[in-house]
C-alpha positions in Angstrom: 138.6 105.1 59.0 135.7 103.1 57.7 132.1 103.8 58.8 131.9 100.5 60.5 135.0 101.1 62.6 133.8 104.7 63.4 130.5 103.3 64.6 132.2 100.7 66.8 134.6 103.2 68.2 131.7 105.6 69.1 129.8 102.7 70.6 132.7 101.7 72.8 133.1 105.3 73.9 129.4 105.5 74.8 129.5 102.3 76.7 132.6 103.5 78.6 130.7 106.7 79.5 127.7 104.7 80.7 130.0 102.5 82.8 131.5 105.6 84.3 128.1 107.0 85.2 127.0 103.7 86.7 130.2 103.6 88.8 129.5 107.1 90.2 125.8 106.3 90.9 126.8 103.0 92.5 128.8 104.9 95.1 125.7 106.9 96.0 123.6 103.8 96.0 126.1 102.0 98.3 126.1 105.0 100.7 122.3 104.9 100.8 122.3 101.1 101.5 124.8 101.7 104.3 122.5 104.3 105.8 119.6 101.9 105.7 121.8 99.4 107.7 122.8 102.2 110.2 119.2 103.3 110.8 118.4 99.9 112.3 121.7 99.5 114.1 120.9 99.9 117.9 124.3 101.6 118.6 123.8 104.1 115.9 120.2 104.8 117.1 121.4 105.3 120.6 124.5 107.3 120.0 123.7 109.4 117.0 119.9 109.6 116.6 118.9 109.6 120.3 122.1 111.0 121.8 123.4 113.6 119.4 120.5 114.6 117.2 117.9 114.6 120.0 119.2 114.8 123.5 122.3 116.9 122.8 120.4 119.2 120.5 117.8 119.8 123.2 120.5 120.6 125.8 122.2 123.0 123.4 118.9 124.6 122.5 118.1 125.1 126.2 121.6 126.7 126.6 120.7 129.1 123.8 117.6 130.2 125.5 119.3 131.0 128.8 120.7 134.4 129.6 124.3 134.6 128.6 125.5 134.7 132.3 123.9 131.3 132.9 125.2 129.5 129.7 128.0 127.0 129.9 128.7 127.4 126.2 128.6 130.5 124.0 125.8 131.5 121.7 128.1 130.9 118.7 128.9 127.4 119.9 125.2 126.7 120.4 124.4 127.9 116.9 127.3 125.9 115.5 126.1 122.7 117.1 122.5 123.3 116.1 123.6 124.0 112.5 125.5 120.7 112.4 122.4 118.9 113.8 120.3 120.5 111.1 122.7 119.5 108.4 123.0 115.9 109.5 119.2 115.7 109.9 118.8 117.0 106.3 121.4 114.6 105.0 120.2 111.4 106.6 116.6 112.2 107.5 115.2 111.5 110.9 111.8 110.3 112.2 109.3 111.0 109.4 111.6 113.3 107.4 113.3 111.7 104.5 116.8 113.1 104.0 118.8 114.0 100.9 120.7 110.7 100.9 117.4 108.8 100.6 116.4 110.8 97.5 119.9 110.6 96.0 120.2 106.9 96.7 116.9 105.8 95.4 117.4 108.0 92.3 120.8 106.5 91.8 119.4 102.9 92.0 116.7 103.8 89.4 119.3 105.4 87.2 121.6 102.4 87.4 118.8 100.2 86.2 117.9 102.5 83.3 121.6 102.9 82.3 122.1 99.1 82.3 119.0 98.7 80.1 120.2 101.3 77.7 123.6 99.7 77.6 122.1 96.4 76.7 120.1 98.1 73.9 123.0 99.8 72.3 125.3 96.8 72.7 122.7 94.8 70.8 123.1 97.1 67.8 
């Protein structure tokens, strides 16, 4: 194989890898953009943010503080619900807390821009 053909083959392989990376990062960026839309959707705010993550979590926490004879759900069930609430809060972020998806999504958007720039540079060779 000639040097020129080897260089072109390597370049095509590198561009394919970059495209694969961009595709994976685009999925994360799309999920982040979907979350942005959800966070201003009144139904999502009412059902998930206010209903599940706040009101339901408060009710379950109160249950957890009651003596076991007064609880309507078990301690294990309370802890399971609160753990799910914590996980969702950490993932999407609530109030002034920025969640993992925000960080992952904004980083993915930056990475996509950088990868596209790099791809243009190497394709110009």
